[in-house]
Backbone bond lengths (Angstrom), bond angles and torsions (degrees), N, CA, C in turn:
res aa  C-N    CA-C-N  psi(-1)  N-CA   C-N-CA  omega(-1)  CA-C   N-CA-C  phi
1 X - - - 1.398 - - 1.508 115.24 -
2 X 1.304 116.90 137.48 1.441 120.23 -175.83 1.584 111.85 -65.55
3 X 1.309 116.42 150.05 1.446 124.50 176.50 1.464 108.18 -93.59
4 X 1.327 118.52 150.45 1.488 120.23 -179.83 1.512 112.35 -109.04
5 X 1.282 117.26 129.85 1.483 122.23 173.33 1.484 114.35 -121.72
6 X 1.364 114.82 138.93 1.443 118.67 178.04 1.578 107.79 -110.85
7 X 1.308 114.09 131.15 1.446 121.84 175.34 1.532 107.91 -102.78
8 X 1.299 117.32 115.58 1.412 123.99 -169.31 1.498 109.47 -112.33
9 X 1.320 115.80 133.19 1.507 121.39 175.24 1.495 106.70 -142.57
10 X 1.380 116.67 -176.30 1.460 119.04 -179.95 1.544 109.80 -72.68
11 X 1.287 114.84 -62.68 1.460 121.25 -169.45 1.505 119.01 -90.54
12 X 1.501 112.01 -19.21 1.457 117.07 -176.96 1.527 114.23 52.56
13 X 1.337 111.90 44.47 1.465 115.15 175.20 1.504 115.76 -121.99
14 X 1.434 115.14 -19.44 1.456 116.50 -172.36 1.503 108.86 -133.66
15 X 1.338 120.26 -81.58 1.424 123.68 -172.63 1.478 113.97 -59.01
16 X 1.289 118.55 -47.82 1.506 119.67 -176.98 1.503 110.18 -69.60
17 X 1.306 118.26 -34.87 1.510 120.58 176.09 1.509 109.47 -64.50
18 X 1.345 115.48 -44.27 1.516 117.99 179.05 1.512 111.12 -63.56
19 X 1.302 117.13 -37.33 1.409 119.76 179.48 1.558 112.99 -70.23
20 X 1.305 115.44 -38.78 1.438 120.81 173.88 1.447 113.21 -58.71
21 X 1.341 118.14 -45.22 1.463 124.78 -175.36 1.573 110.13 -66.89
22 X 1.404 109.06 -42.56 1.412 117.25 -175.65 1.539 114.93 -67.60
23 X 1.350 111.14 -39.08 1.535 117.92 178.26 1.597 108.80 -68.34
24 X 1.301 112.57 -42.74 1.491 116.54 -178.65 1.538 110.88 -66.22
25 X 1.349 116.79 -36.22 1.477 120.49 177.16 1.517 114.21 -71.09
26 X 1.353 115.74 -37.48 1.474 117.37 -170.62 1.536 112.16 -102.63
27 X 1.312 118.36 -24.91 1.450 119.98 -175.65 1.604 112.01 -126.98
28 X 1.358 111.53 21.65 1.412 118.88 -176.37 1.530 118.03 -58.60
29 X 1.318 113.31 -20.94 1.492 118.58 179.57 1.519 114.05 -69.10
30 X 1.371 115.02 -25.95 1.496 119.13 -178.74 1.485 113.99 -124.23
31 X 1.402 118.37 -13.70 1.438 118.71 -174.71 1.541 108.06 -131.12
32 X 1.373 115.57 139.74 1.466 117.75 167.43 1.555 107.19 -112.21
33 X 1.251 114.88 115.62 1.528 122.77 -176.87 1.564 110.30 -93.14
34 X 1.285 113.70 140.38 1.492 119.79 170.60 1.538 104.30 -131.91
35 X 1.311 117.31 161.30 1.486 121.39 175.20 1.549 108.08 -131.36
36 X 1.249 112.04 162.18 1.494 121.57 178.24 1.434 110.88 -163.99
37 X 1.347 117.19 161.72 1.522 123.72 176.67 1.510 116.95 -118.76
38 X 1.268 115.99 142.57 1.465 118.52 178.10 1.513 106.78 -65.16
39 X 1.326 119.12 -38.57 1.453 124.17 171.29 1.519 109.36 -125.69
40 X 1.310 118.15 70.96 1.478 121.59 -169.52 1.515 111.35 -59.88
41 X 1.315 115.85 132.08 1.394 123.27 -178.92 1.522 114.61 -71.30
42 X 1.325 115.95 -23.91 1.487 118.62 179.83 1.474 113.97 94.16
43 X 1.348 114.42 -15.11 1.506 116.32 179.92 1.501 111.20 -136.88
44 X 1.393 115.49 151.36 1.479 119.90 178.16 1.535 102.94 -87.92
45 X 1.364 110.14 140.79 1.491 117.67 172.92 1.522 110.87 -59.70
46 X 1.335 118.58 127.48 1.513 117.69 -174.25 1.506 111.67 -66.61
47 X 1.317 118.50 -29.29 1.492 116.41 -179.10 1.522 109.53 -71.37
48 X 1.334 116.94 -38.23 1.456 122.70 177.72 1.503 111.75 -60.40
49 X 1.335 111.89 -45.99 1.518 119.78 178.84 1.464 111.55 -65.06
50 X 1.351 118.98 -40.02 1.478 123.37 -179.61 1.636 110.37 -63.79
51 X 1.382 110.97 -40.88 1.509 116.73 176.08 1.484 111.71 -63.72
52 X 1.294 117.76 -46.04 1.451 122.47 -178.13 1.556 111.10 -65.54
53 X 1.355 119.30 -35.44 1.431 125.95 175.39 1.497 106.88 -64.27
54 X 1.364 116.45 -49.19 1.458 119.28 -177.49 1.550 114.00 -60.99
55 X 1.277 113.10 -32.35 1.555 116.72 -178.83 1.583 109.66 -90.09
56 X 1.275 116.38 -4.37 1.474 119.42 178.95 1.554 114.86 82.20
57 X 1.247 116.62 17.50 1.449 121.47 -175.00 1.572 113.42 -94.53
58 X 1.322 115.12 -20.74 1.455 121.97 -174.38 1.488 115.12 -68.06
59 X 1.286 114.58 136.37 1.536 118.43 174.81 1.446 104.59 -131.09
60 X 1.346 117.24 148.24 1.510 124.00 -173.10 1.517 111.78 -62.57
61 X 1.347 118.35 -24.60 1.436 123.86 -177.74 1.498 115.10 -71.87
62 X 1.343 116.88 -15.03 1.447 120.36 178.69 1.528 114.82 -71.70
63 X 1.255 114.69 125.87 1.542 119.98 -179.29 1.493 110.64 -156.44
64 X 1.291 120.03 161.70 1.396 125.71 -179.06 1.589 108.92 -74.75
65 X 1.341 116.89 122.89 1.483 117.98 -172.74 1.517 107.87 -125.98
66 X 1.345 114.09 145.86 1.454 119.38 176.11 1.566 105.88 -79.30
67 X 1.336 114.02 156.47 1.457 118.17 -178.05 1.433 112.86 -62.68
68 X 1.348 119.17 -31.89 1.499 121.62 -179.58 1.525 111.85 -57.92
69 X 1.301 118.23 -26.72 1.488 120.28 -175.16 1.563 109.96 -76.50
70 X 1.326 118.13 -14.52 1.431 119.04 179.80 1.583 114.99 -124.25
71 X 1.315 113.22 5.37 1.524 116.19 -170.46 1.552 111.69 -68.81
72 X 1.324 119.72 -21.11 1.481 122.00 179.03 1.486 113.96 -93.10
73 X 1.378 117.58 -2.15 1.466 120.29 177.16 1.537 111.75 -72.77
74 X 1.257 118.10 140.13 1.452 122.13 -179.58 1.583 107.46 -86.62
75 X 1.346 113.34 93.16 1.475 118.94 179.94 1.503 110.57 -87.41
76 X 1.223 119.00 145.89 1.490 128.14 177.97 1.495 108.21 -87.06
77 X 1.372 116.46 -28.17 1.426 120.49 -177.09 1.527 109.67 -151.70
78 X 1.283 121.25 141.42 1.432 123.25 172.26 1.533 107.76 -123.20
79 X 1.375 115.20 130.01 1.476 116.07 177.53 1.555 107.00 -121.30
80 X 1.286 113.43 130.68 1.430 121.15 174.53 1.505 107.96 -97.87
81 X 1.351 113.84 131.75 1.532 115.93 -174.37 1.470 112.79 -114.62
82 X 1.310 118.25 6.88 1.451 123.40 171.13 1.497 113.79 -139.88
83 X 1.339 122.09 147.65 1.402 124.43 -169.30 1.546 111.70 -62.62
84 X 1.308 112.49 -37.72 1.528 115.07 179.13 1.530 113.97 -63.19
85 X 1.374 115.99 -38.00 1.437 117.40 178.53 1.535 110.77 -70.36
86 X 1.304 115.54 -32.27 1.550 117.95 177.22 1.506 108.70 -63.70
87 X 1.276 119.99 -39.15 1.467 125.79 -175.12 1.568 109.84 -73.10
88 X 1.318 113.38 -35.62 1.490 118.35 -173.28 1.533 111.51 -112.99
89 X 1.304 114.00 21.34 1.542 118.19 -177.16 1.542 105.14 -70.90
90 X 1.329 116.07 125.46 1.470 119.65 -179.92 1.557 109.16 -74.93
91 X 1.290 115.68 157.75 1.461 122.42 178.52 1.537 105.73 -75.88
92 X 1.369 117.52 119.22 1.417 122.25 173.94 1.478 110.70 -82.08
93 X 1.303 119.79 133.61 1.572 118.59 179.44 1.395 112.43 -63.96
94 X 1.477 120.45 -30.93 1.432 122.45 -172.64 1.568 114.67 -114.60
95 X 1.352 112.41 13.73 1.540 114.35 -176.42 1.463 111.82 -74.01
96 X 1.265 112.53 140.77 1.511 117.93 179.68 1.521 111.18 -95.06
97 X 1.337 118.19 -47.48 1.445 120.79 -175.58 1.498 107.50 -147.42
98 X 1.363 118.76 143.95 1.417 122.41 177.75 1.578 106.43 -128.43
99 X 1.335 114.01 128.87 1.397 120.36 175.03 1.560 109.90 -122.81
100 X 1.320 113.47 156.78 1.521 117.42 178.44 1.473 108.30 -125.29
101 X 1.339 112.71 132.60 1.515 120.28 172.71 1.487 104.81 -141.75
102 X 1.333 118.49 110.21 1.460 120.70 -174.62 1.502 114.35 -86.11
103 X 1.299 114.98 146.04 1.491 121.44 175.34 1.498 104.63 -131.31
104 X 1.333 116.46 144.33 1.476 122.92 175.05 1.481 109.01 -70.45
105 X 1.364 116.27 141.33 1.449 124.39 -179.03 1.473 110.38 -81.20
106 X 1.388 113.65 117.04 1.477 119.16 178.43 1.457 117.53 -76.72
107 X 1.299 119.79 -7.38 1.483 127.92 -172.08 1.569 104.42 -55.48
108 X 1.340 111.22 134.07 1.514 117.19 174.17 1.527 108.59 84.04
109 X 1.291 121.73 -5.00 1.479 119.48 -175.71 1.616 107.68 -108.74
110 X 1.333 113.85 -179.65 1.388 119.25 -177.21 1.509 113.94 -58.90
111 X 1.357 118.53 156.58 1.458 118.63 -177.71 1.505 111.56 -59.54
112 X 1.380 121.08 -32.87 1.395 124.60 -176.62 1.543 109.47 -60.78
113 X 1.294 119.63 -29.48 1.481 123.86 179.33 1.501 109.64 -64.41
114 X 1.323 120.52 -35.76 1.414 125.30 179.81 1.568 109.62 -63.88
115 X 1.442 111.74 -43.21 1.488 115.82 176.86 1.501 115.08 -64.44
116 X 1.350 116.50 -37.65 1.413 125.00 176.93 1.529 109.21 -61.11
117 X 1.337 116.10 -47.07 1.493 117.30 178.52 1.504 113.14 -63.27
118 X 1.300 115.64 -39.80 1.392 123.45 -178.93 1.541 110.30 -61.86
119 X 1.349 114.82 -43.18 1.465 122.98 177.75 1.474 111.98 -64.37
120 X 1.367 115.54 -43.31 1.474 119.97 174.73 1.447 113.92 -62.19
121 X 1.273 119.26 -40.30 1.497 120.99 179.22 1.463 107.03 -64.50
122 X 1.340 118.86 -42.74 1.494 120.47 178.15 1.501 112.36 -60.54
123 X 1.302 115.17 -44.15 1.541 119.71 -175.24 1.516 112.33 -73.21
124 X 1.360 117.40 -38.23 1.390 124.54 -168.70 1.619 115.72 -99.66
125 X 1.349 112.72 -45.00 1.421 118.41 -175.83 1.551 113.36 -85.36
126 X 1.306 117.96 -41.60 1.430 121.07 -177.33 1.539 114.20 -57.38
127 X 1.361 118.38 -44.92 1.437 116.96 -178.70 1.570 112.49 -69.42
128 X 1.336 116.36 -28.28 1.459 120.42 174.28 1.531 111.24 -66.19
129 X 1.347 114.28 -47.24 1.491 115.53 -179.23 1.526 112.09 -67.79
130 X 1.309 115.78 -35.17 1.522 120.87 177.15 1.486 109.65 -64.46
131 X 1.317 119.70 -44.25 1.463 123.22 178.23 1.457 112.60 -59.50
132 X 1.382 115.14 -48.40 1.492 122.52 -177.95 1.521 112.32 -67.05
133 X 1.314 119.71 -41.61 1.428 121.59 -166.94 1.481 120.68 -114.72
134 X 1.355 116.96 -23.12 1.528 121.10 -175.50 1.567 110.20 -94.47
């Protein structure tokens, strides 16, 4: 059975969406990733979406979600990817383990910064998730 991981950020528009898409694309055989925001913006960053589409990771089901929409899911792992989310991460009734690995927000920066962030997520976050859940 697949394990569930939640990638948590503040706005759920960029870093957490990229991590969700990357985990599902690369580790989808053993992990089902979802993402959400402590204060979800309600929209996906267009540069992040364009990059994910270019790489073939984008799925129509990805969207910015508020934390309340996933709070009752039984996650095997929760990963916070920005410092604000780590500080304001709510207590999940069913959470097993929470880890924090911060990434700089590329929002509002050059397109290359989105690619750097995606590369960092792949290099730093994927091995952690694989080790924990696969």
